[in-house]
Structures are given as C-alpha cells and as structure tokens.
N, C-alpha and C positions, 0 to 999 in steps of 0.2 A: 541787552536785548538783542535778539536775532535780527540781522539787517532786513531779511525778507518780511518778518513780522512788523518791523518798524515801518517799512514802505507800505505794507497792507493797511496799517493803522492810519498813516498819513493820507492814503487814498480814500479811506472810509470817512475821515474827517473832512476832506475836500468835497466829498459828496453830501455830507450831512449838515455841515455848518451853514451853508447858504439857505437851505430850506428852514432850518431852525431859526435863523435870524429873520427870515421873511415872516414866519409865524409870529415872532415877537413883535415885529414892526406893525403887523396887522392889528395885534392886540393894543399896542400903544396908540395907534390911530383911532381906534374905537374909544379909547380913553381921552382923546383930544390932543395928542401930541402930533403936530403937523409939520415938524421941521424938515425942510427940503434936503438938508444935509444927510438925513437918514437914507434917502433914496440913493444918494451918491455913495454913501458907505456900503449899502447893500450891493450896488453895482460893482464896486471895487472888490469886495470880498467874494462875491459870486464869480467874477472873472478870475480871481486868483485861485479859487477852489477848482474851477474848470481847468485852468492851466496845470495845476498840480495833478489832477486826475489824468489829464492827457500825457503829461510828462512821465509819470510813474506807473501807469497802467501798461501792462505788456501782454 
C-alpha cells in the first residue's frame, strides 16, 4: 500500500471511529446498558483518534 494512502486512511479512521462508537453507545443506552466504563472507553478512543488526526494531517 502506498504510504500516503495509508496515512489518509488512518486519518479518516481517526475521524470516523469516535463518532461511530458514540452512536453505538447511544443505542446501547437506549437498550438499557448503563456501564460507566463505556464513557471512559469512548473518551480514550476519541482522544486517541483526535491525536492521530492532529499528528498525521498536514
């Protein structure tokens, strides 16, 4: 795979995954899943996604 294409894909995933996970967690809460660790997981994944986007976007 071309390195530039790989970086572009990494950045796109860094942008999309936090939103997708947030949507999934909203659905899970509607269905009754209320585990606090899910918020911690979302915060960590969102922060990492943001860091990836900042690091590799030029």
